[in-house]
C-alpha positions in Angstrom: -29.2 -59.2 -14.7 -28.0 -55.6 -14.3 -25.8 -54.2 -17.0 -22.2 -53.9 -16.0 -21.1 -50.3 -15.5 -17.5 -49.3 -15.8 -16.2 -47.2 -13.0 -15.5 -43.6 -14.0 -12.1 -43.1 -15.6 -9.5 -41.3 -13.4 -9.5 -38.3 -15.7 -13.3 -38.1 -15.6 -13.3 -38.4 -11.8 -10.6 -35.6 -11.5 -12.6 -33.3 -13.8 -15.7 -33.9 -11.6 -13.8 -33.0 -8.5 -12.4 -29.9 -10.2 -15.8 -28.8 -11.2 -17.1 -29.2 -7.6 -14.1 -27.3 -6.3 -14.5 -24.4 -8.8 -18.2 -24.3 -7.9 -17.4 -24.0 -4.2 -14.8 -21.4 -4.9 -17.4 -19.4 -6.8 -19.9 -19.7 -3.9 -17.3 -18.5 -1.5 -16.4 -15.5 -3.6 -20.1 -14.6 -4.1 -20.8 -15.0 -0.3 -17.8 -12.8 0.6 -18.9 -10.1 -1.9 -22.4 -10.2 -0.4 -21.2 -9.9 3.2 -19.3 -6.8 2.2 -22.2 -5.3 0.3 -20.2 -5.0 -2.9 -21.8 -5.1 -6.3 -19.9 -7.0 -9.0 -19.2 -3.6 -10.6 -17.7 -2.2 -7.4 -15.6 -5.3 -6.9 -14.4 -5.1 -10.5 -13.3 -1.5 -10.0 -11.6 -2.3 -6.7 -9.8 -5.5 -8.0 -9.0 -4.6 -11.6 -10.7 -7.8 -12.6 -13.4 -7.6 -15.3 -17.0 -8.1 -14.4 -17.2 -10.8 -17.1 -14.5 -12.8 -15.4 -16.0 -12.3 -11.9 -19.3 -13.6 -13.3 -17.5 -16.7 -14.6 -15.7 -17.1 -11.3 -18.9 -16.9 -9.3 -20.6 -19.3 -11.7 -17.9 -21.9 -10.9 -16.1 -21.4 -14.2 -12.9 -19.8 -13.0 -9.6 -19.9 -14.7 -8.4 -23.5 -15.1 -5.0 -22.5 -13.5 -6.8 -22.4 -10.1 -7.7 -26.0 -10.6 -4.2 -26.9 -11.8 -2.7 -25.3 -8.7 -5.1 -27.2 -6.5 -3.9 -30.5 -8.1 -0.3 -29.5 -7.5 -1.1 -28.8 -3.8 -2.9 -32.1 -3.4 0.0 -34.0 -5.0 2.3 -32.6 -2.3 -0.3 -32.9 0.5 -0.1 -29.2 1.1 -3.2 -27.1 1.7 -3.9 -24.8 -1.3 -4.1 -21.8 1.1 -0.5 -22.5 2.1 0.6 -22.1 -1.6 -1.3 -19.0 -2.5 -0.7 -17.1 0.8 1.8 -14.3 0.7 5.0 -14.3 2.8 7.5 -17.0 3.6 6.9 -20.6 4.7 5.1 -21.0 8.0 6.9 -22.5 11.0 5.9 -26.1 11.5 4.3 -25.4 14.9 2.1 -22.7 13.4 1.0 -25.1 10.6 0.2 -27.8 13.2 -1.7 -25.4 15.4 -3.8 -24.1 12.5 -4.8 -27.7 11.5 -5.8 -28.4 15.1 -7.9 -25.2 15.3 -9.6 -26.1 12.0 -11.1 -29.2 13.7 -12.7 -27.2 16.5 -16.4 -26.3 16.7 -17.3 -22.5 16.9 -17.7 -22.6 20.7 -14.4 -24.5 21.1 -12.7 -21.9 18.9 -13.9 -19.1 21.1 -12.6 -21.0 24.2 -9.2 -21.5 22.5 -9.1 -17.8 21.6 -9.8 -16.9 25.2 -7.1 -19.2 26.5 -4.5 -17.9 24.2 -5.5 -14.3 25.0 -5.3 -14.9 28.8 -2.3 -17.2 28.8 -0.1 -15.2 26.4 -1.6 -11.7 27.1 -2.4 -11.2 23.5 -5.5 -9.2 24.2 -3.7 -6.7 26.4 -1.1 -5.6 23.9 -0.9 -2.1 22.5 -2.7 -3.2 19.4 -6.0 -3.9 21.3 -6.3 -0.3 22.4 -5.8 0.9 18.8 -9.3 -0.5 18.2 -11.8 1.5 20.4 -15.4 0.4 20.7 -18.1 2.6 22.1 -21.1 1.0 23.7 -24.3 2.3 25.3 -27.9 3.0 24.5 -29.0 5.2 21.7 -28.5 8.8 22.7 -25.3 8.2 24.7 -23.2 10.0 22.1 -21.6 7.0 20.3 -21.9 8.5 16.8 -20.9 12.1 17.7 -18.0 11.2 20.0 -16.9 8.2 17.8 -16.7 10.2 14.6 -14.8 13.0 16.4 -12.4 10.6 18.1 -11.7 8.9 14.8 -11.0 12.2 13.1 -8.7 13.2 15.9 -6.9 9.9 15.8 -6.8 9.6 12.0 -8.4 6.2 11.9 -11.7 4.9 10.3 -15.0 5.4 12.1 -17.3 2.5 11.8 -21.0 2.3 12.7 -22.0 -1.3 13.2 -25.6 -0.6 12.2 -24.3 0.4 8.7 -22.0 -2.7 8.6 -24.9 -5.0 9.5 -27.0 -3.5 6.7 -24.1 -4.0 4.3 -23.6 -7.6 5.4 -27.3 -8.4 5.1 -27.9 -6.4 2.0 -31.0 -4.7 3.5 -31.9 -2.1 6.1 -32.0 -3.2 9.8 -35.8 -2.8 9.9 -36.2 -5.2 7.0 -33.9 -7.7 8.7 -36.2 -7.8 11.7 -39.4 -7.8 9.6 -38.3 -10.6 7.2 -36.0 -12.8 9.3 -36.4 -11.8 13.0 -34.1 -11.3 15.9 -32.0 -14.4 15.4 -31.0 -13.4 11.8 -30.1 -9.9 13.0 -27.8 -11.4 15.6 -26.1 -13.6 13.0 -25.5 -10.6 10.7 -24.2 -8.6 13.6 -21.7 -11.3 14.6 -20.6 -11.7 10.9 -20.3 -7.9 10.4 -18.2 -7.6 13.6 -15.9 -10.4 12.6 -15.4 -8.7 9.2 -14.7 -5.3 10.8 -12.1 -6.8 13.2 -10.4 -8.7 10.4 -10.2 -5.6 8.2 -9.4 -2.8 10.7 -6.5 -3.2 13.3 -7.1 0.5 14.1 -10.5 2.1 14.2 -13.3 3.5 16.3 -16.5 1.4 16.4 -19.9 2.6 17.4 -21.6 -0.7 18.5 -25.3 -1.3 18.7 -26.9 -0.7 22.1 -28.1 -4.3 22.4 -24.8 -6.0 21.5 -24.2 -6.6 25.2 -27.2 -8.9 25.2 -25.6 -11.4 22.8 -22.9 -13.1 25.0 -20.6 -14.5 22.3 -20.6 -11.4 20.2 -20.1 -9.2 23.3 -17.2 -11.4 24.5 -15.6 -11.0 21.1 -15.9 -7.2 21.3 -14.5 -7.1 24.8 -11.6 -9.3 23.8 -10.6 -7.6 20.6 -11.4 -3.9 21.4 -10.8 -1.4 24.1 -14.4 -0.8 25.2 -15.9 2.4 26.6 -19.4 2.6 28.0 -20.8 6.1 27.3 -23.3 6.4 30.1 -26.0 9.0 30.4 -29.1 9.6 32.5 -32.4 8.3 31.2 -33.6 11.9 30.7 -30.5 12.7 28.5 -31.0 9.5 26.5 -34.6 10.5 25.8 -33.8 14.1 25.0 -31.0 13.2 22.6 -33.2 10.6 20.8 -35.9 13.3 20.2 -33.3 15.7 19.0 -32.2 13.2 16.4 -35.7 13.4 15.0 -37.3 10.3 16.5 -40.6 11.4 17.8 -41.8 7.9 18.8 -40.8 8.4 22.5 -43.1 11.4 22.6 -46.2 9.3 21.8 -46.3 7.8 25.3 -43.5 9.5 27.2 -44.3 8.0 30.6 -44.2 4.4 29.3 -41.2 5.1 27.1 -39.3 6.5 30.0 -40.2 3.5 32.2 -39.0 1.1 29.5 -35.8 3.1 29.1 -35.0 2.9 32.8 -35.8 -0.8 32.9 -33.4 -1.4 30.0 -30.6 0.5 31.6 -31.2 -1.3 34.9 -31.1 -4.8 33.3 -28.0 -4.0 31.2 -26.0 -2.1 33.8 -24.0 -5.2 34.8 -23.2 -5.9 31.2 -22.2 -2.3 30.3 -19.9 -2.1 33.3 -17.7 -4.8 31.9 -16.3 -2.2 29.6 -12.7 -1.1 30.1 -13.8 2.5 30.9 -17.1 4.1 31.9 -17.5 7.6 30.7 -20.5 9.7 31.9 -21.6 12.0 29.1 -24.5 13.7 31.0 -23.8 17.3 31.9 -20.9 17.5 29.5 -20.6 19.2 26.2 -19.5 17.1 23.2 -16.1 18.7 23.3 -15.7 18.1 27.1 -16.8 14.5 26.7 -14.3 14.0 23.8 -11.5 15.4 25.9 -12.4 13.1 28.8 -12.4 10.2 26.4 -9.0 11.1 25.0 -7.5 11.4 28.5 -9.0 7.9 29.4 -7.4 6.4 26.3 -4.1 8.1 26.9 -4.0 6.7 30.5 -4.9 3.2 29.3 -2.1 3.3 26.7 0.5 4.3 29.3 -0.6 1.4 31.5 -0.4 -1.1 28.6 3.2 -0.1 27.7 
């Protein structure tokens, strides 16, 4: 006959739940830090929290007051996030809407976002145009024009390639070598989400292939004012060489044929941008002025 085992005491059960919660909290803090490419030392300087405490927090041994606050929230049937968030109490409708959205799958969330944007016109507000995204193949001028436009506008300039590397914690080449295309796309999506959440105003230089990933491209189109920097295949090739990449010179005929094929297959995707700006035959200054005029015109129409 099996020995009788007492059920765990309420206090023991609560402590076990608290330990699990603190462990999950530590994992979320550690994951968020990794996504942003921040070392513990950098996070310590930025937050004013000691590295020792951050280490304890990430190990699931955070201050017990967090656990006590969670117990208070549970006792009132209130989400902990509602207690720790800044600002006044949320309207009831907003709380109910958030709870409904939390039950949706990722593809359903994207659909709900699109419906809200289209129905209420949220994507067409003045705020959308304050976040400009430049798309196009390498050599179109995204970095040159993007950095110049950001300086002129007084907003941050963000290169998605660098953000993807920060999110992954490794160079882009290593992402492909170690984990492949699918992993790169996941990091790209996560990096874009982080950028959109952190920067209501900025200029983004997106990767040339972002248009090939439907959900990520839809997010970019929905949340940013997009500009396709178009150039001739010859200008693309010349500019890439001027950047120091000699690979296209190894087999110039085949490289040019591949480039033309890529432009042809992506043409319909690139033309979904809000504005198409041809940079061929234009100096950097002339292209920047044309881009500025296009943005000014779009702002007038959105008002």
